[in-house]
C-alpha positions as CSV (number, residue, x, y, z in Angstrom):
1,M,-39.1,-16.5,8.4
2,R,-37.1,-13.4,7.2
3,A,-35.4,-13.6,3.8
4,M,-31.6,-13.3,3.7
5,A,-30.4,-9.8,3.1
6,T,-28.3,-9.2,0.1
7,Q,-26.2,-6.5,1.9
8,L,-24.9,-6.4,5.4
9,D,-26.4,-3.9,7.8
10,L,-23.8,-1.4,9.1
11,L,-23.5,-1.2,12.8
12,H,-22.8,2.1,14.5
13,S,-21.4,1.6,18.0
14,R,-21.3,5.4,18.5
15,P,-22.5,8.4,16.6
16,V,-20.3,9.7,13.8
17,D,-18.3,12.7,15.0
18,D,-16.4,15.2,13.0
19,G,-13.8,15.5,15.7
20,D,-10.1,14.7,15.4
21,D,-10.3,11.2,17.0
22,W,-10.1,9.5,13.5
23,R,-6.8,11.1,12.6
24,I,-3.6,9.0,12.5
25,D,-1.2,9.9,15.3
26,D,2.4,10.9,14.5
27,E,3.9,7.6,15.5
28,T,1.6,5.6,13.2
29,R,2.2,8.1,10.4
30,A,6.0,7.7,10.8
31,I,5.7,3.9,10.8
32,G,3.6,4.1,7.6
33,R,6.2,6.4,6.0
34,R,9.0,4.0,6.8
35,G,7.0,1.1,5.4
36,L,6.4,3.0,2.2
37,A,10.1,3.9,1.9
38,K,11.0,0.3,2.3
39,A,8.5,-0.8,-0.3
40,R,9.7,1.8,-2.8
41,A,13.3,0.8,-2.2
42,A,12.4,-2.9,-2.7
43,L,10.6,-2.0,-6.0
44,A,13.5,0.1,-7.2
45,E,15.9,-2.7,-6.4
46,S,13.7,-5.2,-8.2
47,R,13.5,-3.0,-11.3
48,A,17.3,-2.5,-11.3
49,R,17.9,-6.3,-10.9
50,L,15.5,-7.0,-13.8
51,D,17.2,-4.4,-16.0
52,A,20.6,-5.9,-15.2
53,D,19.3,-9.4,-16.0
54,L,17.9,-8.1,-19.3
55,D,21.1,-6.4,-20.2
56,R,23.1,-9.6,-19.5
57,S,20.7,-11.7,-21.6
58,S,20.6,-9.2,-24.6
59,P,24.2,-8.3,-25.6
60,G,23.0,-5.7,-28.2
61,R,20.7,-3.9,-25.8
62,H,21.8,-0.6,-24.4
63,A,20.5,1.0,-21.2
64,A,18.3,4.1,-21.8
């Protein structure tokens, strides 16, 4: 009986190629950029909302 391996064996369905077939196409790149823009906008909105909440809860605090 073979002992259980501590690491999975990697399977190669085809030889590794240095060609361009691994590159992301323009449409996928555009989708990714839109997703990043939405994530950044959501983060900025969240930070602004948090700052506004902190300003309301601390009357003596001034925005930097």
